[in-house]
LOMI-324920 format. One record per residue (C-alpha): x, y, z; residue number from 0. Coordinates in steps of 0.02 Angstrom, whole numbers. Layout:
! residues N
X,Y,Z,NUM .
...
! end
This chain:
! residues 915
1806,-348,-789,0 .
1728,-191,-703,1 .
1855,-73,-690,2 .
1963,-46,-541,3 .
1919,117,-463,4 .
2077,234,-450,5 .
2148,225,-270,6 .
2110,382,-155,7 .
2243,447,-40,8 .
2233,375,123,9 .
2083,442,214,10 .
1998,448,415,11 .
1933,251,347,12 .
2086,160,320,13 .
2165,238,480,14 .
2038,174,558,15 .
1997,7,534,16 .
1799,9,543,17 .
1770,-169,643,18 .
1718,-295,515,19 .
1710,-429,645,20 .
1517,-496,702,21 .
1491,-585,847,22 .
1337,-703,848,23 .
1238,-584,941,24 .
1192,-428,846,25 .
1187,-323,1018,26 .
1366,-375,1063,27 .
1417,-244,921,28 .
1554,-157,1019,29 .
1621,25,921,30 .
1799,31,896,31 .
1874,151,1024,32 .
1982,254,886,33 .
1833,267,749,34 .
1714,322,876,35 .
1848,477,916,36 .
1851,503,763,37 .
1656,519,722,38 .
1644,625,897,39 .
1771,732,809,40 .
1671,756,641,41 .
1511,787,744,42 .
1606,920,863,43 .
1658,996,678,44 .
1494,979,609,45 .
1406,1112,728,46 .
1546,1260,677,47 .
1478,1407,579,48 .
1622,1414,450,49 .
1545,1349,281,50 .
1707,1264,237,51 .
1705,1158,375,52 .
1529,1105,350,53 .
1579,1066,173,54 .
1725,955,217,55 .
1618,862,365,56 .
1473,840,219,57 .
1613,758,119,58 .
1671,649,253,59 .
1510,591,297,60 .
1476,529,131,61 .
1635,455,109,62 .
1593,356,286,63 .
1433,298,216,64 .
1525,167,107,65 .
1552,74,272,66 .
1417,-38,325,67 .
1427,-15,525,68 .
1457,190,517,69 .
1272,171,563,70 .
1310,63,716,71 .
1421,219,763,72 .
1297,359,756,73 .
1165,255,858,74 .
1279,192,965,75 .
1323,392,1000,76 .
1118,442,1002,77 .
1072,312,1120,78 .
1221,224,1216,79 .
1346,377,1236,80 .
1272,454,1391,81 .
1439,569,1417,82 .
1445,670,1296,83 .
1323,825,1271,84 .
1136,814,1211,85 .
1169,939,1043,86 .
1299,800,1004,87 .
1218,665,1035,88 .
1053,716,953,89 .
1149,779,794,90 .
1209,614,790,91 .
1037,549,762,92 .
988,670,651,93 .
1134,615,525,94 .
1092,427,540,95 .
889,503,507,96 .
979,580,326,97 .
1059,405,309,98 .
912,314,333,99 .
825,428,224,100 .
940,419,66,101 .
1010,229,66,102 .
906,113,210,103 .
885,8,76,104 .
1080,-30,53,105 .
1078,-72,259,106 .
1138,-238,301,107 .
1005,-327,413,108 .
1120,-339,555,109 .
1154,-144,541,110 .
952,-116,540,111 .
877,-228,668,112 .
1021,-156,768,113 .
948,5,748,114 .
780,-32,769,115 .
816,-119,952,116 .
891,31,988,117 .
772,154,950,118 .
641,43,1057,119 .
726,39,1201,120 .
792,220,1216,121 .
606,302,1158,122 .
598,350,1365,123 .
775,431,1383,124 .
757,550,1503,125 .
818,699,1407,126 .
678,767,1284,127 .
788,820,1136,128 .
840,640,1137,129 .
667,551,1149,130 .
631,679,1024,131 .
776,631,903,132 .
736,429,909,133 .
557,480,889,134 .
586,556,719,135 .
721,422,673,136 .
585,288,718,137 .
449,387,603,138 .
595,384,461,139 .
607,203,462,140 .
434,186,466,141 .
388,277,327,142 .
519,208,216,143 .
393,72,196,144 .
446,-10,336,145 .
288,-29,434,146 .
268,-195,367,147 .
420,-266,406,148 .
429,-219,599,149 .
270,-272,647,150 .
325,-268,823,151 .
344,-78,824,152 .
158,-31,833,153 .
119,-167,973,154 .
253,-106,1068,155 .
213,84,1061,156 .
31,65,1124,157 .
113,-58,1246,158 .
215,73,1319,159 .
99,221,1325,160 .
27,133,1474,161 .
209,131,1568,162 .
214,215,1727,163 .
363,291,1696,164 .
315,482,1620,165 .
487,493,1491,166 .
418,332,1409,167 .
234,366,1397,168 .
302,532,1329,169 .
426,463,1216,170 .
313,321,1136,171 .
185,463,1117,172 .
301,556,1038,173 .
348,434,915,174 .
174,361,867,175 .
114,561,846,176 .
259,572,714,177 .
198,399,631,178 .
30,443,631,179 .
77,622,510,180 .
179,522,420,181 .
102,356,376,182 .
-92,400,409,183 .
-141,321,250,184 .
-52,146,278,185 .
-113,142,450,186 .
-285,149,398,187 .
-266,0,257,188 .
-250,-203,247,189 .
-94,-210,226,190 .
-52,-198,416,191 .
-225,-261,466,192 .
-302,-108,518,193 .
-202,-73,691,194 .
-299,75,692,195 .
-460,7,785,196 .
-356,-41,919,197 .
-268,122,918,198 .
-387,235,899,199 .
-485,201,1064,200 .
-312,171,1166,201 .
-275,355,1097,202 .
-450,414,1163,203 .
-412,352,1333,204 .
-276,470,1338,205 .
-378,650,1336,206 .
-411,628,1516,207 .
-214,599,1549,208 .
-156,708,1699,209 .
7,768,1598,210 .
-43,893,1467,211 .
97,839,1352,212 .
2,684,1341,213 .
-152,755,1331,214 .
-110,876,1176,215 .
-13,703,1095,216 .
-174,598,1106,217 .
-284,729,1021,218 .
-164,766,870,219 .
-150,572,829,220 .
-314,560,827,221 .
-330,737,729,222 .
-226,643,587,223 .
-369,528,540,224 .
-512,671,534,225 .
-487,736,336,226 .
-484,571,283,227 .
-633,517,363,228 .
-546,347,436,229 .
-682,223,473,230 .
-601,167,655,231 .
-631,347,714,232 .
-804,355,624,233 .
-860,226,736,234 .
-793,301,901,235 .
-848,491,813,236 .
-961,540,966,237 .
-847,480,1120,238 .
-713,587,1025,239 .
-839,747,1007,240 .
-893,730,1204,241 .
-696,704,1250,242 .
-637,850,1154,243 .
-808,966,1246,244 .
-714,915,1394,245 .
-555,966,1363,246 .
-630,1130,1280,247 .
-554,1244,1432,248 .
-398,1149,1463,249 .
-272,1249,1551,250 .
-129,1195,1416,251 .
-142,1308,1263,252 .
-64,1160,1155,253 .
-210,1066,1223,254 .
-333,1194,1174,255 .
-246,1223,1004,256 .
-267,1042,962,257 .
-465,1058,1012,258 .
-501,1211,892,259 .
-394,1116,751,260 .
-512,959,773,261 .
-673,1045,764,262 .
-598,1138,622,263 .
-577,974,534,264 .
-742,891,600,265 .
-851,1057,529,266 .
-795,1001,343,267 .
-828,799,382,268 .
-953,775,492,269 .
-1046,921,508,270 .
-1199,841,550,271 .
-1127,787,742,272 .
-1075,983,781,273 .
-1232,1040,712,274 .
-1339,990,878,275 .
-1190,1092,967,276 .
-1185,1208,835,277 .
-1231,1368,949,278 .
-1126,1304,1097,279 .
-961,1258,985,280 .
-999,1446,908,281 .
-986,1528,1081,282 .
-841,1436,1115,283 .
-754,1469,960,284 .
-801,1666,1004,285 .
-690,1648,1163,286 .
-558,1545,1082,287 .
-548,1675,937,288 .
-477,1790,1074,289 .
-374,1665,1168,290 .
-217,1737,1245,291 .
-115,1612,1167,292 .
-92,1674,977,293 .
-88,1524,908,294 .
-234,1455,1003,295 .
-326,1611,925,296 .
-246,1566,760,297 .
-312,1377,759,298 .
-502,1448,809,299 .
-473,1596,699,300 .
-487,1452,548,301 .
-648,1393,616,302 .
-761,1548,534,303 .
-658,1532,354,304 .
-732,1340,343,305 .
-898,1388,395,306 .
-913,1520,285,307 .
-901,1375,151,308 .
-1021,1274,235,309 .
-1217,1293,150,310 .
-1274,1299,352,311 .
-1180,1456,377,312 .
-1292,1589,370,313 .
-1428,1506,461,314 .
-1310,1455,604,315 .
-1202,1620,608,316 .
-1338,1728,574,317 .
-1368,1760,769,318 .
-1197,1778,811,319 .
-1144,1912,700,320 .
-1141,2042,806,321 .
-1019,1961,930,322 .
-919,1892,815,323 .
-890,2038,684,324 .
-798,2152,847,325 .
-688,2002,884,326 .
-623,1986,695,327 .
-613,2177,669,328 .
-521,2160,850,329 .
-392,2033,773,330 .
-359,2138,631,331 .
-232,2241,722,332 .
-48,2228,693,333 .
-5,2131,879,334 .
165,2216,957,335 .
279,2078,879,336 .
222,2103,722,337 .
251,2277,721,338 .
433,2246,771,339 .
486,2116,644,340 .
401,2236,506,341 .
506,2379,582,342 .
350,2454,566,343 .
442,2620,671,344 .
565,2660,534,345 .
483,2774,412,346 .
633,2784,267,347 .
721,2658,210,348 .
731,2656,34,349 .
917,2662,12,350 .
943,2502,137,351 .
984,2362,-10,352 .
863,2220,2,353 .
883,2042,90,354 .
875,1942,-53,355 .
804,1798,47,356 .
647,1895,61,357 .
625,1910,-117,358 .
515,1776,-154,359 .
526,1668,-320,360 .
406,1721,-453,361 .
310,1619,-565,362 .
301,1663,-729,363 .
109,1633,-804,364 .
132,1569,-981,365 .
21,1655,-1118,366 .
-143,1593,-1150,367 .
-227,1659,-1305,368 .
-410,1708,-1239,369 .
-562,1798,-1350,370 .
-635,1962,-1306,371 .
-815,1990,-1253,372 .
-949,2109,-1263,373 .
-938,2235,-1146,374 .
-771,2228,-1074,375 .
-596,2247,-1130,376 .
-502,2060,-1105,377 .
-568,1898,-1055,378 .
-568,1906,-859,379 .
-422,1827,-772,380 .
-476,1765,-618,381 .
-424,1880,-490,382 .
-279,1797,-420,383 .
-191,1966,-364,384 .
-335,2033,-279,385 .
-311,1885,-111,386 .
-292,1962,36,387 .
-102,1951,33,388 .
-92,2126,47,389 .
44,2185,123,390 .
142,2103,288,391 .
228,1955,198,392 .
392,1963,291,393 .
296,1894,464,394 .
271,1715,466,395 .
142,1714,304,396 .
-19,1668,424,397 .
-51,1746,560,398 .
-218,1785,657,399 .
-230,1962,559,400 .
-216,1890,398,401 .
-342,1737,446,402 .
-471,1882,541,403 .
-471,1977,382,404 .
-483,1821,256,405 .
-647,1763,384,406 .
-731,1941,363,407 .
-688,1930,190,408 .
-773,1764,149,409 .
-900,1799,281,410 .
-943,1980,173,411 .
-981,1856,30,412 .
-1096,1748,134,413 .
-1192,1902,220,414 .
-1148,2033,109,415 .
-1248,2192,152,416 .
-1327,2106,319,417 .
-1128,2118,391,418 .
-1137,2304,361,419 .
-1261,2338,511,420 .
-1142,2281,635,421 .
-984,2336,559,422 .
-1028,2502,498,423 .
-1034,2585,688,424 .
-861,2502,713,425 .
-779,2563,559,426 .
-848,2743,614,427 .
-747,2761,755,428 .
-594,2638,681,429 .
-565,2725,514,430 .
-545,2924,638,431 .
-459,2840,775,432 .
-303,2942,844,433 .
-206,2781,864,434 .
-127,2724,722,435 .
-124,2536,735,436 .
-317,2558,773,437 .
-357,2653,602,438 .
-229,2537,504,439 .
-358,2382,573,440 .
-502,2498,515,441 .
-421,2534,324,442 .
-377,2338,332,443 .
-573,2300,356,444 .
-632,2419,234,445 .
-515,2328,105,446 .
-586,2158,174,447 .
-768,2179,138,448 .
-746,2279,-46,449 .
-808,2136,-124,450 .
-928,2050,-21,451 .
-1013,2232,39,452 .
-984,2330,-116,453 .
-1161,2363,-159,454 .
-1201,2421,16,455 .
-1036,2521,33,456 .
-1076,2621,-126,457 .
-1185,2766,-25,458 .
-1023,2797,76,459 .
-881,2783,-53,460 .
-885,2982,-85,461 .
-846,3019,77,462 .
-727,2863,121,463 .
-621,2885,-29,464 .
-571,3049,-18,465 .
-528,3012,166,466 .
-435,2857,113,467 .
-337,2959,-27,468 .
-286,3098,120,469 .
-225,2938,217,470 .
-116,2896,79,471 .
-6,3032,152,472 .
-12,2976,323,473 .
152,3026,419,474 .
161,2801,473,475 .
222,2692,328,476 .
111,2549,362,477 .
-52,2649,354,478 .
7,2743,192,479 .
43,2560,148,480 .
-106,2470,181,481 .
-207,2608,123,482 .
-147,2586,-69,483 .
-210,2414,-45,484 .
-383,2447,0,485 .
-401,2588,-107,486 .
-349,2452,-245,487 .
-495,2357,-191,488 .
-618,2495,-224,489 .
-526,2548,-395,490 .
-680,2479,-492,491 .
-800,2587,-426,492 .
-687,2744,-446,493 .
-657,2716,-611,494 .
-870,2716,-637,495 .
-870,2882,-575,496 .
-827,3034,-666,497 .
-632,3055,-701,498 .
-586,3203,-599,499 .
-695,3181,-466,500 .
-604,3031,-402,501 .
-470,2940,-505,502 .
-372,3098,-538,503 .
-347,3134,-365,504 .
-331,2946,-329,505 .
-203,2950,-465,506 .
-100,3073,-417,507 .
-65,3019,-229,508 .
-36,2838,-277,509 .
111,2894,-403,510 .
175,3020,-256,511 .
159,2853,-136,512 .
268,2742,-283,513 .
403,2856,-254,514 .
390,2864,-66,515 .
537,2863,39,516 .
489,2675,114,517 .
506,2515,8,518 .
339,2424,90,519 .
256,2569,37,520 .
310,2576,-152,521 .
276,2407,-139,522 .
97,2430,-93,523 .
83,2563,-220,524 .
153,2501,-381,525 .
33,2333,-354,526 .
-114,2459,-321,527 .
-67,2540,-482,528 .
-71,2401,-574,529 .
-237,2346,-527,530 .
-313,2530,-549,531 .
-231,2524,-741,532 .
-320,2364,-756,533 .
-474,2456,-715,534 .
-467,2627,-793,535 .
-387,2555,-938,536 .
-390,2696,-1093,537 .
-443,2827,-945,538 .
-282,2833,-908,539 .
-228,2904,-1089,540 .
-235,3075,-1043,541 .
-111,3061,-890,542 .
3,2967,-992,543 .
162,3078,-974,544 .
123,3099,-781,545 .
114,2924,-753,546 .
274,2874,-842,547 .
370,3018,-762,548 .
341,2930,-613,549 .
375,2759,-660,550 .
525,2810,-742,551 .
591,2904,-593,552 .
566,2748,-487,553 .
688,2640,-589,554 .
834,2745,-510,555 .
756,2724,-328,556 .
694,2557,-311,557 .
802,2424,-247,558 .
791,2256,-303,559 .
625,2178,-224,560 .
524,2333,-288,561 .
594,2339,-457,562 .
512,2178,-499,563 .
342,2254,-442,564 .
368,2410,-547,565 .
400,2305,-707,566 .
233,2233,-677,567 .
143,2388,-656,568 .
241,2460,-812,569 .
191,2285,-922,570 .
5,2322,-849,571 .
5,2512,-919,572 .
64,2441,-1094,573 .
-90,2317,-1072,574 .
-219,2447,-1029,575 .
-165,2576,-1163,576 .
-110,2482,-1300,577 .
-65,2590,-1451,578 .
-73,2734,-1361,579 .
97,2725,-1288,580 .
163,2727,-1456,581 .
205,2896,-1458,582 .
392,2959,-1494,583 .
401,3068,-1344,584 .
346,2932,-1227,585 .
454,2788,-1307,586 .
608,2903,-1279,587 .
545,2912,-1082,588 .
525,2732,-1073,589 .
625,2626,-1186,590 .
809,2702,-1119,591 .
785,2632,-934,592 .
714,2481,-961,593 .
836,2428,-1122,594 .
995,2482,-986,595 .
939,2352,-860,596 .
911,2228,-1023,597 .
1082,2250,-1047,598 .
1145,2251,-865,599 .
1061,2076,-819,600 .
1168,1909,-853,601 .
1076,1788,-966,602 .
1048,1679,-786,603 .
985,1790,-695,604 .
801,1764,-633,605 .
775,1953,-636,606 .
754,1931,-824,607 .
578,1836,-813,608 .
479,2015,-758,609 .
605,2119,-879,610 .
549,2010,-1017,611 .
371,2000,-974,612 .
349,2187,-959,613 .
442,2203,-1132,614 .
321,2092,-1224,615 .
199,2199,-1159,616 .
252,2356,-1207,617 .
319,2272,-1381,618 .
142,2225,-1405,619 .
76,2393,-1384,620 .
208,2500,-1472,621 .
207,2394,-1629,622 .
309,2502,-1758,623 .
376,2607,-1606,624 .
477,2446,-1548,625 .
568,2411,-1711,626 .
733,2511,-1659,627 .
752,2409,-1496,628 .
677,2238,-1594,629 .
859,2151,-1645,630 .
944,2142,-1503,631 .
798,2094,-1389,632 .
753,1956,-1530,633 .
927,1906,-1537,634 .
938,1870,-1341,635 .
777,1782,-1346,636 .
812,1660,-1456,637 .
982,1643,-1382,638 .
897,1592,-1206,639 .
793,1460,-1294,640 .
947,1393,-1367,641 .
1052,1388,-1217,642 .
916,1309,-1106,643 .
878,1176,-1237,644 .
1074,1134,-1269,645 .
1073,1113,-1074,646 .
924,1006,-1064,647 .
1009,892,-1177,648 .
1170,875,-1096,649 .
1069,861,-920,650 .
957,715,-1010,651 .
1125,620,-1061,652 .
1214,643,-901,653 .
1094,693,-764,654 .
1247,652,-661,655 .
1382,779,-730,656 .
1250,932,-773,657 .
1121,1036,-690,658 .
922,1015,-764,659 .
921,1198,-832,660 .
784,1326,-776,661 .
665,1319,-909,662 .
559,1480,-860,663 .
709,1556,-956,664 .
656,1486,-1110,665 .
469,1507,-1081,666 .
479,1663,-1046,667 .
570,1699,-1199,668 .
450,1615,-1323,669 .
327,1717,-1247,670 .
430,1893,-1284,671 .
451,1817,-1460,672 .
277,1800,-1459,673 .
240,1986,-1401,674 .
362,2044,-1523,675 .
274,1942,-1686,676 .
96,2021,-1628,677 .
176,2189,-1596,678 .
284,2190,-1771,679 .
194,2089,-1885,680 .
274,2074,-2039,681 .
399,2172,-1997,682 .
476,2026,-1901,683 .
497,1911,-2056,684 .
677,1958,-2093,685 .
741,1928,-1909,686 .
657,1759,-1932,687 .
730,1722,-2095,688 .
887,1750,-2010,689 .
879,1636,-1871,690 .
848,1468,-1827,691 .
689,1489,-1721,692 .
576,1371,-1803,693 .
690,1232,-1774,694 .
718,1284,-1580,695 .
526,1278,-1575,696 .
502,1115,-1663,697 .
609,1057,-1506,698 .
489,1153,-1378,699 .
336,1087,-1446,700 .
398,903,-1401,701 .
464,984,-1234,702 .
405,844,-1080,703 .
354,1014,-988,704 .
176,1069,-1024,705 .
212,1251,-999,706 .
364,1246,-1139,707 .
218,1184,-1255,708 .
110,1314,-1203,709 .
211,1446,-1264,710 .
283,1359,-1423,711 .
114,1353,-1483,712 .
59,1526,-1444,713 .
221,1591,-1530,714 .
179,1476,-1690,715 .
5,1563,-1714,716 .
81,1727,-1690,717 .
216,1687,-1828,718 .
85,1587,-1933,719 .
-4,1786,-1917,720 .
153,1870,-1957,721 .
259,1773,-2074,722 .
178,1626,-2141,723 .
312,1612,-2293,724 .
441,1536,-2148,725 .
310,1418,-2066,726 .
238,1330,-2207,727 .
394,1239,-2250,728 .
363,1154,-2074,729 .
170,1129,-2071,730 .
213,957,-2114,731 .
319,919,-1941,732 .
207,1036,-1843,733 .
25,987,-1880,734 .
52,788,-1796,735 .
122,867,-1645,736 .
-25,1008,-1635,737 .
-153,849,-1646,738 .
-84,762,-1499,739 .
-88,920,-1393,740 .
-259,935,-1410,741 .
-296,845,-1240,742 .
-399,947,-1146,743 .
-343,890,-968,744 .
-191,1032,-990,745 .
-314,1166,-1026,746 .
-193,1299,-1083,747 .
-97,1181,-1207,748 .
-251,1135,-1288,749 .
-303,1293,-1291,750 .
-136,1369,-1387,751 .
-146,1231,-1479,752 .
-312,1229,-1540,753 .
-284,1412,-1587,754 .
-124,1401,-1686,755 .
-218,1253,-1805,756 .
-352,1386,-1831,757 .
-228,1528,-1875,758 .
-130,1394,-2001,759 .
-278,1346,-2084,760 .
-309,1530,-2135,761 .
-152,1526,-2213,762 .
-153,1373,-2270,763 .
-321,1374,-2385,764 .
-386,1222,-2469,765 .
-201,1155,-2429,766 .
-259,1098,-2266,767 .
-349,967,-2326,768 .
-226,824,-2279,769 .
-197,887,-2086,770 .
-396,909,-2058,771 .
-409,712,-1994,772 .
-262,721,-1889,773 .
-361,859,-1769,774 .
-557,870,-1814,775 .
-621,719,-1695,776 .
-511,782,-1555,777 .
-584,959,-1577,778 .
-757,914,-1564,779 .
-742,785,-1422,780 .
-689,931,-1350,781 .
-814,1064,-1386,782 .
-945,947,-1335,783 .
-852,883,-1154,784 .
-940,959,-1007,785 .
-869,1086,-902,786 .
-757,1134,-1041,787 .
-674,1318,-981,788 .
-757,1456,-1084,789 .
-575,1521,-1175,790 .
-560,1341,-1235,791 .
-747,1327,-1297,792 .
-726,1479,-1394,793 .
-575,1454,-1474,794 .
-626,1275,-1531,795 .
-766,1312,-1603,796 .
-658,1473,-1699,797 .
-541,1332,-1768,798 .
-685,1220,-1803,799 .
-751,1372,-1901,800 .
-589,1404,-1986,801 .
-557,1228,-2031,802 .
-746,1223,-2121,803 .
-705,1381,-2201,804 .
-531,1310,-2279,805 .
-627,1126,-2313,806 .
-787,1130,-2297,807 .
-815,946,-2385,808 .
-706,866,-2241,809 .
-787,949,-2089,810 .
-978,989,-2150,811 .
-1024,800,-2149,812 .
-993,799,-1944,813 .
-1116,974,-1944,814 .
-1241,886,-1829,815 .
-1108,841,-1703,816 .
-1043,1007,-1651,817 .
-1184,1146,-1704,818 .
-1257,1176,-1556,819 .
-1095,1194,-1427,820 .
-1036,1283,-1561,821 .
-1162,1412,-1576,822 .
-1183,1430,-1396,823 .
-998,1461,-1365,824 .
-971,1606,-1500,825 .
-1129,1710,-1467,826 .
-1054,1827,-1306,827 .
-888,1861,-1409,828 .
-870,2034,-1504,829 .
-878,2052,-1685,830 .
-690,2028,-1745,831 .
-579,1939,-1878,832 .
-564,1787,-1782,833 .
-778,1784,-1774,834 .
-784,1836,-1944,835 .
-693,1700,-2016,836 .
-757,1552,-1903,837 .
-943,1630,-1967,838 .
-893,1611,-2127,839 .
-865,1421,-2102,840 .
-1011,1377,-2015,841 .
-1113,1451,-2180,842 .
-1001,1360,-2302,843 .
-1029,1195,-2207,844 .
-1218,1240,-2193,845 .
-1225,1240,-2382,846 .
-1133,1102,-2405,847 .
-1222,992,-2270,848 .
-1418,1077,-2243,849 .
-1474,926,-2163,850 .
-1332,949,-2012,851 .
-1414,1106,-1948,852 .
-1595,1080,-1944,853 .
-1616,996,-1770,854 .
-1521,1142,-1701,855 .
-1592,1275,-1813,856 .
-1636,1388,-1674,857 .
-1456,1407,-1584,858 .
-1385,1469,-1778,859 .
-1519,1592,-1754,860 .
-1478,1641,-1616,861 .
-1268,1638,-1624,862 .
-1310,1771,-1823,863 .
-1422,1874,-1701,864 .
-1275,1905,-1585,865 .
-1170,1994,-1727,866 .
-1185,2195,-1698,867 .
-1126,2220,-1866,868 .
-1060,2084,-1995,869 .
-972,2137,-2145,870 .
-1104,2150,-2299,871 .
-1055,1982,-2392,872 .
-1044,1890,-2216,873 .
-1232,1968,-2191,874 .
-1282,1914,-2354,875 .
-1241,1729,-2311,876 .
-1321,1756,-2174,877 .
-1491,1810,-2264,878 .
-1466,1661,-2381,879 .
-1470,1548,-2258,880 .
-1599,1628,-2143,881 .
-1717,1626,-2312,882 .
-1691,1476,-2380,883 .
-1729,1379,-2205,884 .
-1896,1498,-2203,885 .
-1950,1443,-2379,886 .
-1897,1270,-2366,887 .
-2027,1230,-2217,888 .
-2148,1349,-2268,889 .
-2236,1518,-2182,890 .
-2365,1420,-2056,891 .
-2201,1301,-1989,892 .
-2082,1448,-1985,893 .
-2216,1545,-1888,894 .
-2240,1395,-1766,895 .
-2039,1385,-1774,896 .
-2016,1574,-1737,897 .
-2151,1588,-1595,898 .
-2032,1477,-1474,899 .
-1897,1616,-1521,900 .
-1869,1743,-1359,901 .
-1936,1927,-1399,902 .
-1777,2016,-1427,903 .
-1720,1865,-1548,904 .
-1861,1872,-1645,905 .
-1852,2079,-1659,906 .
-1656,2066,-1733,907 .
-1710,1943,-1843,908 .
-1852,2036,-1912,909 .
-1740,2201,-1908,910 .
-1578,2143,-1982,911 .
-1634,1984,-2096,912 .
-1828,2009,-2141,913 .
-1856,1864,-2057,914 .
! end
């Protein structure tokens, strides 16, 4: 017996008995007058701005959904009730669309048939709004897998295209365009018997229609099938391109926009067909990039971005550079609309609180463990911060200015200094122009070409950088903000010069801009300063007091959005200067405001993410200096992890009762715990002893979300180094989980698991023996995989070396299977502890299985030579192996063998090891 539902209070539905009687013919369905009035009342109320009214309307709509013919009423209002105003009728259709999305599979046949037939009869309604709503409804039904169950839909719509009545033709085309957008894949499959073979030639006929709206629909329909190289279109590619050319100068902007969009996509997939016409297409796109209609100009500007990615770019475009350069530069000026939207006339807004909607969600980048390389501070991140996402993020994200700047950036990377021939004369004029809008665009140009034209720009930088530093105090905020960004693009060069010449003046001015009275300038300056910190690293140490003064003052000054960027600047500073930050006077300046924010924020507040990331960097840099703050921070992180896991369990057991947790809280907390373990080392031992962190980690290591596992493995490695006595009892539980996470498809998870296994091996020593089999085969497979990222290769090699160091008998038999990639991946990393233990491992394995290295001995020699100064006992191990091999093969063979060595390798081995 199923339980009886408790009886609800009498609702609308019981007062009005929704008609249940069905006559034989579905089309004779008639609404109940009272029911209809109630629904109209509801539709009217739902247009009210009041949120509580909105909420109660929402609830009543949900209740009405339990009645099968509620949806009949909705379609009736949309298509039949011509006496009602259009917004109400359209709204009725949109509510029906949402019901179709959510419950279509539960509609009784009678209801869905009634809706379908009403849609097809009214696709040509005289009102554009109603036609569009019916079109949306049709495509929603179609995309619910109904194209198969509605076989008459496409033939009927195609037939209606030939109607004499404009409304019918336009309505049918509008619906077809939406279907092509939403169901492109299924239209091109055997499931439907390939309707495109008929539809595409049909669409092409309408390219020459007298109505611009219909020409525009026709191109938009065909455009959906370019990128997927749909067979039906490829058969008609030449007539399609001819038709596009015929419409090239159409008076309707929407048509020109679709023509440009088509050409941009064809450039990617059918370059062969465009090449014969390339000269004319480029000339055409040059005109369109200057189109009066900004939407057309933007579509056309995409052409240059796409062309830059094609190998033929240089060849086909070099003759047009002198025309294209000024067009792109001109597109980089702010339009009048941009300036209004950006409130470019408001100079001082620092006291105005931020609009919370403007704050973009931040994504935390989980911790990844990487090796340091010769000649650099730390493993380079791909420059994801360096994109041309410089400033005007409040305007619709992508506009002509951004597209032109991005195009110039990629073309600078293609043409390098050849582009400067055309740019430099323009730049001189722009950078010193009296009108601020023009000057601002010149500074953006300079930033856009920084990467591609750096070599050619170097002779001009001694003059330009001081000029830009002056522009930092321009009276227009938008000039100051773009200057911050452009200077950050040249930070690498600035740092390579004597510090007093450019670094000091630049830093002094940037720090003033961090305290600007305009929020956009504060933001740009803070981001630029973070870039400068990454480039300058310890060059900043002499100025630390001055820098901290400014950053701490900004705390009291900043509104919400910029505070988040300030945390990043402080975290980056800590990463860049490291232990130099650990001085009582610096700690006294920096920690109180950070801890004050920390105490203000609630556990549910997403602002904790950037603050935790920042504290993680600070803790790692301060090391023992962080001790006084350690306990409350540690405790809170453990609580965040515990809370999130508890919430996840509730959600898993009763998803309808509980919300899914935001696991970012847990990820960021795990990363900060890693920072504490790394910074504080053994002093974290008591905190670990008094908490249940290992139990929590055991759960995190098995979480479905890769980023959670990634961060928990990083913490495992850091705790293994800091206080192994607490980790050791759990190793038997942890190792099998680590083994199953050695999957290189998830690079960062695999990388951190690999690194943790290496750290555990060193601590376990020979007790690691029972666990080697769980991981060794996967590690050998990863090191031999083509296209494995450098960081993962290096960590895998180190871990294999460490396993071999503690359990040589288990690992050495496989030596031959990994020795070559092992040597090549470790030759470029700096001398350090990890490299040391890995090489001790390889030497130990060679002594157990010398045959395993014979075929690849030259790689071993090369890897040994990569050491700048190994510890004495390690150098002895190298000496023994090299001389042992030489004695084994004899003088002549060794000479023949060593003659293959490149000269530097030969000299190094002779100097250091006398072979």
